[in-house]
N, C-alpha and C positions, 0 to 999 in steps of 0.2 A: 575554751569550748565554743564560744560564739564564733571565733575565727574559723574553726573547723567546719561549723555549719555553713558559714558563708562560702568557704572553698568547696564544700560538698555541693552546695546549690549551684555555684558557677560551673563546676565540673559536670553536673547533670545537664545543665543547659547547653554546654559545649557539645556533649555527647549527643543530645537530641538534635542539635544543629547539624552535626556531621552525618548522623544517620539519615536525617531528612534529605540532605544534599545527595547522599549515596542513592537513596531510593528514587529521588527525582531524576538523577542522571541515568539510572538503569531503565526506568520506565520510558523516559524520553528516547534513549538509545534504542530500546526494543521496538517502540512504536514507529520510529523513523525508519529503522531497517526493514520492518515487516510491511510497511506501507507499499502499495503498488507503485511501480515506476522503476526506471533504470538510472542510477547515478552517473553512468557513462555519458548520458545525454547532457548532464550538467557540465561535465568536464570537457568532452570532445565536441559537443554541439551536433551539427548536421553530419559531421564526419562519421558518426556511429553507423549511419545507414550504409556506408561504403565498406565497413569493416567486416571481415570474415568472423566466423565463430571462434576460430583459434585466436585471432587478434583481440576479440572481445574478452576472451578468457584471460589472456595475458594482461590486458588493461585492468581487469578487475583485480588480478593478483597484485599489480603495481599499486593500485589504490587501496588494497587491503580489504575489499568487500566480498571476497570469494570464500572466506572461511566461516565456520559456524558462528552463530550470534554470540555465544558466551566467550569464544576465543577473541572475537573482534572487540567485545567490551573490555575484556581483560587487558588487551594491548592498549586500547584507548585510555583506560583508567591509569595504567602504569605511566604512560606519557603525560597525562594530565596532571598527575601528582608532581611531576617535575616541571610543570609550566608549559608543556608542549601540547597544544590543543589541535594539532594537525593542520592540514592544508585546506583552504577553501577550494572546492571543486569548480565553483563558478568564476571566482576572481583570480585563481592561480597564485595566491599569496597566503601567508599564515592567517589562520582564522582570527587570531588576536589583533592583527593589524587591520583587518576588515572591520571588526567590531569597534576598534579604537577610533576609526574615522567617522563612526556614526553616533557613538555614545554621548558625545557632547551635546548634540541636538536634542536627544531624548531627555537628558538631564536638565537642559534649559526649559523645555516645554513641561515635562512632568514636575520638576521642582517648582516652577512658577505656579503651575496649577494647584499643587499641594498647598503652597503658602497662601495663595489667594483664597482657596477653599476654606482653609483653617480659619483665617481672619474673617472672611465674609460670612461663613456659617455662624460663627460666634456672635458677630455684630447683629446679624439679622435675627438670630434666636433671642438675643437679649432685647432687641427692639420690639419684637412681637410680644415677649413676655411682659415688658413694661407697659405696653399699650393693648393688652388683651381685650378683645371685644370691640375695639375701635375700628374705624374704616381702614386704617393703615394695616392693622393686623389681618382683617378679612381679605384685603387686596393681596397682601403678601402670601397668605395661606393659599388662596385660589391660584395665583400666578405660580407659586412654587409647586403646587400639586400638578398643574398642567405641564410645567417644564420637566418635572421628574418622570413623566410618562412618555415624553417624546424620545424616540430612538435616536441615538447619537449620529448614526450615518445619515438619517433624514434631516436632522438639524444642520449637519455639515453642508448638505446640498442646498438647504434653504438659505443659509448665510452666504454661501458662494454665489447663489443666484441673485440675492439682494445686493450685497456689498461689492461683489466682484464683477458680475455680468451686467447688472442693471445700473448701479451707481458708479462702478469703476473706482471705488475708493481704496480697496485693499486687494492685494494679490491673492490668487486662488490656490496656489500650490507652491511647493518648495520651501526651503529655509532661508533663501536669499536669492537675489537676482544674480545671474551669472556675471562674474567679474566684480561683484561688490561684496565679497565675503567679509571684508573688514568694516563695512558700513553698518554702524550700530542701528541707525534709524531704519535702514532697509530690513535688517533682521527683525526689529521690533514690529514693523509693518506686517511681515510674514507670520509673526507669532500671534497677532491679535485674534484672527478667526479661530485657529485651533484652540487657543486658550479660552476663548469665549464659549466654545462648545463644551469643553471639559467642565468649566465652572457652572454653566447653566444646567448641565445634565446632572450634576451631583450636589449642588449647593443646598437645595431645599431639604434633601433627605437629612443632612446633618444639622441644618438650622432648625428643623422641626424637632429633632431630638433634644437640642439645647433648649428650645422653647418649652417643651413638655417637662423637662427636668427642672427648669427654673420655676415653672408654675407650681411644681410640688414644693420647691423651697419657699415660695412666697406664701404658702399656707402654713408655714411653721411659726412657732411662738416668737422666735427671736426677731422676725420681721415686724410683727405687731408691737413688740416691745420697743424696737428701734423707732418706729413711727410715733409711738406714744411719747418718746423722748425728744421728738422734734426732728429726727433724721428723715431726709427725703428718701423715697422709694428707690430712686436711681442710685443713690449713694450706698444704700443697703445691699442692693443687688450686686454692684460692682465690687464692693469691699468684702462681702460675705457670701452672697449667693453664687457668684461666678467661681470663686476659689473652691467652694464645695462641689461644684459640678465639674471642675477642670480635670480631676484625676480620671473620671469615667470618660470624659470627652477625649482626653489624650489617648486612652486605651482604644476607644472607638476609631479614632483617626489612624491608629496603627493598623487595626483590622481593615480599615478602608483602603490601605495602600494597594492591595492587589486589584481592587476595583478601579482605582485611579490609574494604575499602570495599564490595566486592560483597556480602559477608555482611551488612554494615550496611544496605545497601539492601533486601535480602530481609527482614531482621528488621523494618525500619521498616514495610514493607507489611503484614506479618502482625500486628504490634502496633498498626497505625494510628498510628504515631509520625510526627508532622509534621516530617519532615526532607527532605533532598534525594532520598533513595530514593523515597519516596512521591510527591514532586513530579515526579521523572523519569518514573515510571510514569503519573501523571496526564497529563503533557504529551505523552507518546507516545500514550496512549490517545485523547486528545481533539485530537490534531494541533495542539497549542500549540507551533509550531515554534520560536519565539524562546526560550521558556523551556527547551525541550529542548536547544537548541544551547548555551545558557549553562551549563546543568547539566553537560552532557557535557564542555565545554571546561574548566570548573572542576575536575572530577574528574580529567581528563587532566593538567592543570597540576600539581595536587597530587602525582599519581603520578610524573610526570617530575621534578619538583623534589626530591621525597624520594629518588628513586633517585640523582640527581646529588649531593645533599648527603651521603648516607650512604656512597656510594662514595668520595667525597673524604675523609670521616672515616676509613673503613677503610684508605685509602691512607696517611693520616698515621700511623695506628696501626701499620701494617705496610707500609712503602714497597716491599718486595720484591714485593708483589702488585699487578699491574695490573688494569684492569677486566675484561679477558678471563679472567684467572685466577680472579678473584672469582666471575664469573658461572659459570665452569665448575665451581668448587667447589660453588656454591649449587645448581646443577641436576644435577650428576653425583655428585661425591664424597660429598655429604651424604646422597644417596639410597642 
């Protein structure tokens, strides 16, 4: 009976996942097609101005953008199910190949930012909770509040001006210097400023949530009992307080993934970092529909899978919490 319940739960989650991807694909497809602009400009460039109306009509037919919206979506969906996401109008090659050339850069930047944020938020939150009311706590709270209010694009420009233009310490754009793709140190140098922006912009929000939740834990009876038995406050927090907070923190970090991905895309555009963010902007600007669809679907898939995996992990760490309870804590109690 228990196995049936587990399978039913898994089947329900898979169904929700597939329906969510379907809705996301249709909405993206419809908005992209209905947006003003001519996809022929993306494919043919300035040659479009010299084409007659008959030639334009024939070109639209070849590209498959002359039929009704639902017909276009049906054909795209049929090909996509078989792994064919169409041709990039701008790059004249399969959309999957275009995305494959950029995805590694985004995974490197976004993955590094996510890991650093997870660890830094936890450490800062624990440090503030252990030193509540001291000068260290007050400085971190004020500095974190200011950093959380600074727009990401403005922080990008500020760091470029200070560390690239004024001091000349770090590169201002790109993922690597031309001709040095295999140079690890060069890639790390190009990663420093974008990574710093992502961490500074998001770290205090999650650190503050850890701090507030740990302060609630410090008011519970087991903390007083542990101190009465001679245990240090730090030991109590790390051995008991942090594990109690961890399930909700993991769930919150899953919900935070879309925000971090969105921040990654913004940072990529400002730093001219060749990742999925810059690619999504280019494909939307130049009506490169197939690349845009694939980029949005990949981002949506990552977000949905991360939420499912981390909620499952949080449920295993604390079986008393269901998904509704976790979401409520993340959106309500933590605030």
